matplotlib code that plots the C-alpha trace (Angstrom):
import matplotlib.pyplot as plt

x = [-38.8, -39.5, -36.1, -34.7, -36.5, -35.3, -31.7, -32.1, -33.5, -30.7, -28.0, -29.7, -29.8, -26.2, -25.2, -26.9, -25.6, -22.1, -22.4, -21.6, -18.6, -17.4, -17.9, -15.9, -13.2, -13.1, -13.4, -10.2, -8.6, -9.2, -8.4, -5.1, -4.1, -4.6, -2.3, -4.5, -3.4, -4.7, -8.3, -11.3, -14.9, -18.4, -20.3, -23.8, -26.2, -25.8, -28.8, -30.1, -30.3, -28.6, -25.6, -24.5, -21.1, -20.4, -17.5, -15.2, -11.6, -8.9, -6.0, -4.4, -1.7, -4.7, -7.1, -9.9, -12.9, -17.0, -19.5, -21.5, -21.9, -25.3, -25.0, -27.7, -27.5, -29.1, -27.1, -27.0, -25.5, -23.0, -21.5, -20.9, -19.1, -22.1, -23.9, -27.1, -26.4, -24.6, -25.5, -22.4, -22.6, -19.7, -17.1, -13.6, -11.1, -7.6, -6.3, -3.6, -3.6, -0.3, 1.0, 1.1, -2.6, -4.7, -2.9, -5.3, -2.7, -4.0, -7.1, -4.7, -4.7, -8.3, -7.7, -6.0, -3.0, -5.9, -7.3, -10.6, -11.9, -11.5, -13.4, -17.0, -18.8, -21.7, -24.7, -27.4, -27.9, -24.9, -26.1, -23.3, -24.2, -21.9, -18.9, -15.3, -12.6, -9.2, -7.3, -3.4, -2.8, -0.2, -2.7, -2.3, -5.1, -8.4, -11.7, -14.3, -17.7, -19.9, -23.3, -25.0, -26.5, -25.1, -27.0, -24.9, -26.5, -25.4, -28.1, -29.6, -26.6, -25.4, -25.9, -24.8, -25.9, -23.4, -23.1, -19.7, -18.0, -14.3, -13.4, -9.9, -9.1, -8.7, -10.7, -13.8, -15.5, -18.9, -21.0, -23.0, -22.0, -24.6, -23.6, -25.5, -23.9, -26.3, -26.2, -24.6, -21.9, -23.1, -22.2, -23.8, -21.7, -22.3, -20.3, -21.6, -19.4, -21.8, -19.5, -15.7, -13.3, -9.5, -7.0, -4.7, -1.3, -3.4, -5.9, -8.7, -11.6, -14.2, -14.3, -17.3, -17.3, -19.3, -18.1, -20.4, -19.5, -21.4, -21.0, -19.7, -17.5, -13.7, -14.4, -16.5, -16.9, -17.9, -18.0, -16.1, -16.2, -14.6, -13.3, -12.6, -11.0, -11.0, -7.8, -5.8, -2.7, 0.1, 2.6, 1.6, 2.0, -1.6, -1.9, -5.2, -7.9, -7.1, -9.2, -9.4, -11.1, -11.2, -12.7, -12.8, -13.6, -13.6, -10.3, -8.8, -8.5, -7.4, -7.2, -6.2, -4.9, -5.0, -3.5, -4.4, -1.9, -3.7, -1.9, 1.4, 2.2, 3.0, 0.5, 0.5, -1.2, -0.6, -2.4, -2.5, -3.5, -3.5, -4.9, -5.7, -6.8, -7.0, -3.9, -0.6, 2.0, 0.0, 1.5, 0.9, 1.7, 2.1, 2.3, 2.4, 3.6, 4.6, 5.1, 5.7, 5.6, 7.0, 6.5, 4.6, 2.9, 4.0, 6.5, 8.1, 11.9, 13.9, 16.0, 13.8, 14.7, 12.8, 11.9, 10.3, 10.0, 8.3, 9.2, 7.2, 7.5, 6.1, 7.1, 5.8, 6.4, 4.3, 2.0, 3.2, 6.8, 5.7, 3.5, 6.3, 9.2, 8.2, 8.6, 11.9, 13.2, 12.2, 14.3, 17.2, 16.8, 16.1, 15.4, 12.6, 11.9, 10.9, 11.9, 10.6, 11.4, 10.5, 11.7, 11.8, 12.0, 13.2, 11.7, 13.6, 13.8, 15.5, 16.3, 17.1, 19.0, 18.6, 20.5, 23.4, 23.2, 23.0, 20.7, 20.9, 18.7, 18.5, 16.9, 17.0, 15.2, 16.7, 15.8, 15.5, 15.7, 15.1, 15.7, 17.0, 20.6, 19.9, 19.0, 20.4, 20.0, 20.7, 20.3, 18.6, 20.4, 22.3, 21.3, 21.7, 22.9, 23.1, 24.4, 25.1, 26.9, 28.1, 32.0, 32.7, 30.8, 30.4, 27.8, 29.4, 27.8, 28.9, 26.8, 27.4, 26.0, 26.5, 26.1, 26.7, 29.8, 29.3, 28.7, 29.0, 26.5, 25.8, 24.8, 23.9, 23.4, 23.2, 20.6, 21.0, 21.7, 25.2, 26.1, 28.2, 27.3, 29.0, 29.4, 30.7, 29.8, 31.0, 30.8, 31.2, 30.5, 31.5, 32.4, 31.6, 31.0, 34.6, 36.2, 35.3, 35.8, 35.0, 36.1, 34.9, 34.4, 33.7, 34.4, 32.8, 31.4, 30.2, 27.2, 26.7, 29.6, 30.7, 32.8, 30.1, 30.7, 33.8, 35.4, 37.1, 39.3, 37.2, 38.8, 38.1, 39.7, 39.8, 40.2, 43.1, 42.4, 44.2, 43.4, 45.1, 44.9, 46.2, 49.7, 49.8, 49.0, 48.0, 47.7, 47.2, 47.8, 45.9, 44.6, 43.6, 42.1, 42.0, 39.9, 40.0, 39.0, 36.1, 34.5, 35.8, 39.0, 39.9, 43.3]
y = [131.6, 135.4, 136.2, 133.5, 135.1, 138.3, 137.3, 135.4, 138.3, 140.7, 138.2, 137.9, 141.7, 142.1, 139.4, 141.0, 144.5, 143.1, 141.2, 144.1, 144.8, 141.3, 141.1, 144.2, 143.0, 139.7, 141.5, 143.8, 140.6, 138.7, 142.0, 142.0, 138.6, 139.7, 142.8, 145.7, 146.7, 150.1, 149.0, 151.0, 150.4, 150.5, 147.5, 149.1, 145.9, 142.3, 140.2, 136.5, 137.7, 141.0, 142.8, 146.5, 147.8, 151.5, 154.0, 151.1, 152.0, 149.5, 151.8, 154.7, 152.5, 150.4, 153.3, 151.0, 152.3, 152.3, 154.4, 151.5, 147.5, 145.6, 141.9, 139.6, 136.0, 133.0, 131.4, 128.0, 129.1, 132.0, 129.2, 127.3, 130.0, 131.5, 135.1, 135.7, 139.6, 142.8, 146.5, 148.4, 152.4, 154.7, 151.8, 153.1, 150.6, 151.3, 149.1, 149.3, 149.0, 148.5, 146.6, 143.5, 143.6, 144.6, 144.9, 144.4, 146.0, 145.2, 143.3, 140.3, 139.2, 138.0, 136.0, 132.5, 131.4, 131.1, 134.4, 133.4, 135.0, 133.1, 133.1, 133.8, 133.8, 135.8, 133.9, 136.5, 140.3, 142.8, 146.2, 149.0, 152.6, 155.5, 153.1, 154.5, 152.4, 154.6, 153.1, 154.1, 154.1, 155.1, 158.2, 159.0, 158.2, 157.6, 157.5, 155.2, 155.8, 152.9, 152.0, 148.7, 145.4, 142.0, 138.5, 135.6, 132.3, 128.5, 126.8, 129.8, 131.4, 135.1, 138.7, 142.0, 145.5, 148.3, 151.7, 153.4, 156.9, 157.1, 160.4, 162.0, 165.8, 165.7, 162.8, 161.2, 157.6, 156.5, 153.7, 150.5, 147.0, 144.1, 140.3, 137.0, 133.8, 130.9, 127.6, 125.9, 128.7, 130.1, 133.7, 136.9, 139.9, 143.6, 146.6, 150.0, 152.9, 155.8, 159.1, 159.5, 162.2, 162.7, 165.6, 163.5, 162.1, 159.9, 162.4, 161.8, 164.0, 161.3, 157.4, 155.1, 151.3, 148.2, 144.6, 141.7, 138.3, 135.1, 131.2, 128.8, 130.8, 130.1, 127.2, 128.2, 132.0, 133.7, 137.3, 140.4, 144.2, 147.2, 150.6, 153.8, 156.8, 160.1, 162.6, 160.7, 162.8, 161.0, 163.1, 166.1, 164.0, 163.8, 160.1, 160.9, 158.1, 154.8, 151.7, 148.5, 145.2, 141.9, 138.6, 135.6, 132.1, 129.6, 130.5, 131.6, 135.5, 137.8, 141.6, 144.1, 147.6, 150.1, 153.6, 155.0, 157.3, 160.4, 163.6, 161.9, 159.8, 156.8, 153.8, 150.8, 147.7, 145.1, 141.8, 139.8, 136.1, 133.7, 130.3, 130.7, 134.1, 133.1, 131.2, 133.6, 131.1, 130.7, 131.6, 135.1, 135.9, 139.5, 140.2, 143.6, 146.1, 149.8, 151.6, 155.3, 157.1, 160.1, 161.4, 164.7, 166.7, 166.0, 163.3, 165.3, 165.5, 168.5, 169.8, 168.3, 164.7, 162.2, 158.8, 155.9, 152.2, 149.4, 147.2, 144.0, 141.9, 138.5, 138.0, 135.2, 134.2, 133.5, 136.4, 136.7, 137.3, 139.5, 141.6, 142.9, 143.0, 146.8, 147.7, 145.6, 147.5, 150.8, 150.1, 148.9, 145.0, 143.3, 139.8, 137.3, 134.2, 132.2, 132.5, 135.4, 134.9, 135.9, 137.9, 141.6, 142.4, 145.7, 146.6, 149.3, 151.7, 154.9, 158.2, 161.1, 164.2, 166.6, 169.6, 167.2, 165.4, 162.2, 159.2, 155.7, 152.5, 149.4, 146.4, 142.8, 140.0, 139.1, 136.8, 137.9, 135.9, 137.3, 135.1, 135.1, 135.9, 139.0, 139.3, 138.2, 139.4, 137.1, 137.9, 135.4, 136.1, 139.2, 142.6, 145.2, 148.7, 151.3, 154.7, 157.7, 161.0, 164.1, 164.0, 167.3, 167.2, 163.5, 161.7, 158.4, 155.3, 152.5, 149.0, 146.7, 143.5, 142.5, 138.4, 136.4, 134.3, 130.7, 129.6, 133.2, 135.5, 138.3, 141.0, 140.2, 142.5, 141.8, 142.1, 145.7, 148.9, 149.0, 145.6, 145.5, 144.8, 141.9, 142.0, 139.6, 140.1, 139.6, 142.2, 142.2, 145.5, 148.0, 151.5, 154.0, 150.7, 150.0, 149.3, 146.1, 145.1, 142.6, 141.3, 140.8, 143.1, 142.2, 143.1, 144.6, 148.0, 149.5, 151.8, 153.6, 154.6, 157.8, 158.5, 157.6, 154.8, 153.1, 150.1, 147.4, 145.4, 146.1, 144.8, 145.4, 143.2, 143.7, 140.6, 140.7, 142.4, 143.9, 146.9, 149.0, 152.8, 153.9, 152.7, 151.7, 148.4, 148.0, 144.8, 144.0, 140.5, 141.7, 145.2, 145.0, 148.0, 147.7, 150.3, 150.6, 153.6, 156.3, 156.8, 160.5, 159.5, 155.9, 154.3]
z = [94.2, 93.2, 94.3, 92.1, 89.1, 89.9, 90.3, 86.8, 85.1, 86.6, 85.3, 81.9, 81.9, 82.8, 80.2, 77.4, 78.3, 78.5, 75.3, 72.9, 75.2, 75.0, 71.1, 70.9, 72.7, 70.7, 67.0, 68.3, 69.2, 66.1, 64.0, 66.0, 65.0, 61.2, 61.8, 62.7, 66.2, 66.0, 65.1, 67.0, 66.7, 68.6, 69.1, 69.4, 69.6, 69.4, 69.2, 68.5, 64.5, 64.1, 65.1, 64.5, 64.6, 64.1, 63.6, 62.4, 61.6, 61.3, 62.2, 60.4, 58.7, 56.9, 55.7, 56.0, 57.8, 57.7, 59.3, 60.0, 59.6, 60.0, 60.3, 59.7, 60.9, 62.5, 65.6, 64.2, 60.9, 62.0, 64.3, 61.0, 59.2, 57.5, 58.0, 56.3, 55.1, 55.3, 54.9, 54.9, 55.0, 54.1, 53.5, 52.6, 51.1, 49.7, 46.8, 44.3, 40.4, 38.6, 35.7, 37.9, 38.5, 41.7, 44.9, 47.8, 50.2, 53.7, 52.6, 51.4, 54.8, 54.4, 51.4, 51.2, 48.7, 45.8, 46.1, 47.7, 50.9, 54.2, 57.7, 57.7, 54.4, 53.4, 52.0, 51.2, 50.5, 50.6, 50.5, 49.9, 50.4, 49.6, 49.4, 48.3, 46.9, 46.9, 44.0, 44.1, 40.3, 37.5, 37.1, 40.9, 43.6, 41.8, 44.3, 42.8, 44.5, 44.6, 45.5, 44.9, 45.9, 45.8, 46.4, 47.2, 47.6, 47.7, 45.5, 43.5, 42.4, 43.1, 41.1, 41.4, 40.4, 40.9, 39.9, 40.0, 39.3, 39.3, 40.7, 40.0, 40.2, 36.7, 35.1, 35.7, 34.5, 35.5, 34.4, 35.5, 36.1, 36.0, 36.8, 37.4, 38.4, 38.7, 40.6, 37.5, 37.4, 34.3, 34.1, 32.6, 32.9, 31.5, 31.9, 30.6, 30.6, 30.3, 30.7, 30.9, 30.1, 31.5, 31.8, 34.0, 32.9, 30.3, 28.8, 26.5, 25.4, 25.4, 26.1, 25.5, 25.4, 26.7, 27.7, 27.7, 28.8, 29.6, 30.1, 32.5, 35.0, 34.5, 32.1, 29.1, 29.0, 25.9, 25.0, 24.3, 24.3, 22.8, 24.1, 22.2, 23.3, 21.4, 21.5, 23.5, 25.4, 27.1, 28.7, 26.5, 23.1, 21.4, 20.1, 18.3, 18.7, 20.4, 19.8, 22.2, 21.3, 23.2, 23.0, 25.5, 25.0, 27.5, 29.4, 26.3, 25.5, 22.8, 22.7, 20.1, 20.5, 17.7, 17.2, 13.9, 13.6, 12.5, 13.5, 14.3, 11.4, 13.6, 13.6, 16.2, 16.1, 19.0, 19.6, 22.9, 23.2, 25.9, 26.4, 29.9, 31.2, 34.8, 35.6, 35.8, 34.6, 31.3, 28.0, 26.7, 23.1, 22.0, 18.2, 16.1, 14.1, 14.3, 11.0, 10.2, 6.7, 8.4, 11.8, 12.2, 14.6, 18.1, 16.9, 14.3, 14.7, 15.0, 11.9, 9.2, 10.2, 8.5, 9.6, 7.8, 7.8, 9.9, 12.7, 13.5, 16.7, 17.9, 21.8, 24.2, 27.6, 30.9, 31.5, 35.0, 33.5, 30.8, 33.1, 35.6, 32.7, 31.8, 35.5, 36.1, 32.6, 34.0, 37.1, 35.1, 35.7, 32.4, 33.5, 34.1, 36.0, 33.0, 29.3, 27.3, 23.8, 20.2, 17.1, 15.9, 12.2, 11.0, 7.6, 5.8, 8.9, 7.3, 8.8, 6.4, 7.7, 4.7, 6.2, 6.9, 3.8, 5.8, 5.4, 6.7, 6.5, 8.6, 7.6, 9.1, 11.6, 14.9, 17.9, 21.1, 24.6, 28.2, 31.1, 34.6, 33.0, 31.3, 27.7, 24.2, 20.6, 17.6, 13.7, 11.5, 8.4, 8.8, 9.8, 6.7, 7.2, 4.3, 5.0, 2.7, 3.4, 1.4, 0.9, -1.1, -4.7, -4.4, -2.3, -0.9, 0.5, 2.8, 2.7, 5.5, 6.7, 10.3, 10.7, 13.9, 14.7, 15.3, 18.8, 20.0, 21.3, 18.8, 21.5, 25.0, 28.2, 31.8, 34.6, 35.1, 33.0, 34.6, 33.6, 30.4, 26.8, 25.1, 21.4, 19.0, 15.1, 11.6, 8.8, 5.2, 3.2, 0.5, 0.4, -2.7, -4.7, -5.2, -1.7, -0.3, 3.5, 5.9, 9.3, 12.7, 15.9, 19.6, 23.1, 26.1, 26.3, 29.6, 28.6, 32.0, 34.0, 35.9, 32.9, 30.6, 27.9, 28.4, 25.9, 27.6, 25.1, 22.2, 18.9, 15.3, 12.8, 9.1, 6.6, 4.4, 1.2, -1.7, -4.2, -6.7, -6.9, -10.3, -10.7, -6.9, -5.3, -1.6, 0.3, 3.9, 5.8, 8.8, 10.3, 14.1, 15.8, 19.9, 21.8, 25.5, 27.8, 27.5, 24.0, 24.5, 25.0, 23.8, 23.7]

ax = plt.figure().add_subplot(projection="3d")
ax.plot(x, y, z, "-o")
ax.set_aspect("equal")
plt.show()
């Protein structure tokens, strides 16, 4: 009997000592199935209620690592997919931040199609000690140091208290995040920015603001926030003060961006509205106006050129389409999956070149449509163009109205910048107050080729007209000018 007990104890001890090794093999195998084939870790201990894993590294390609993770559990719950708590020391995780949102990178394999975690669920406290988020952003890599506590429960709700400090070679932002989500999904969220400056690509001398949101999570949220930045400099251009204001009600949200124009002469106001902040296909509407009474400071044009006027716009489309559009335009692909539509209204936008004794003004409103085929512009009632120039001792003016031709696109472009522009328009104007003219123009222009701008069968047709100069009379039945070839050497 004594010998049997001795063998049993030896067997139990051997199994207990082998358990960390076996668990380590199992964890590495599970990680390999997720794509982390180079993962290394050291299972220090495995007990009936706690496991400790040290020196975790999911591989050089992942850049995910932690000094230590302590896992608390009850056996009957862990086999049901629930663990009771985590303590994570020196966690490092890389994520991406771009115009399309947050890119979880290698962490995305742990999320389901709805962006929710899958696998083991934590129901209990989570403690993060000296954590680091390495965020790849348009400003370069930003390291966010985080310390905090989270409490996740089934029946009592969840709460979080996190202090953060964003570290960048040329920027810093620190603050505190506090959130409570109770059992009935009532949310209270407060974000305070306590200290912020930047000398990176987007520079600012000071940033302050706060966000406060409460209500039923994902259904009836209410709240808002504001952010004020002083002396904003982007790519060496000083934009002065910038203000951001936002509100949320239910799942609908609206935000406003204000650029005062102090020191630049350029003011900008943009308002964004959506009925559903959560659903990417939901409609997003952007309205606003950009105006100047004369550019100055960093925006001052060379040669005493003066620019005055305003441009208003109203654009709407799916939020997911509008989010990816700037990146596609930058790459030269002007297209969206769904329709992005609206209008642009140019109001007395004028340019004056006093040294050359030339001025011009454009005025008009046009519709805009972007879809899978490219983009199209159609004027509502005509685009008015008025220009003047010195001619000897006199100053001559030409006034022209450009209009659409029935059932023909006014101006449209393809999916890429190398695709041609197709133009079809009618025109009606007068030169020097005594020479009327009208007609139409159309054809294809290749804006970007190895030879520069190239015309392809571009025609300008003048309507019949007649005039009298002193004793001489002139009349034309039709005049057509056709252009082909490069802009510098047309034929």
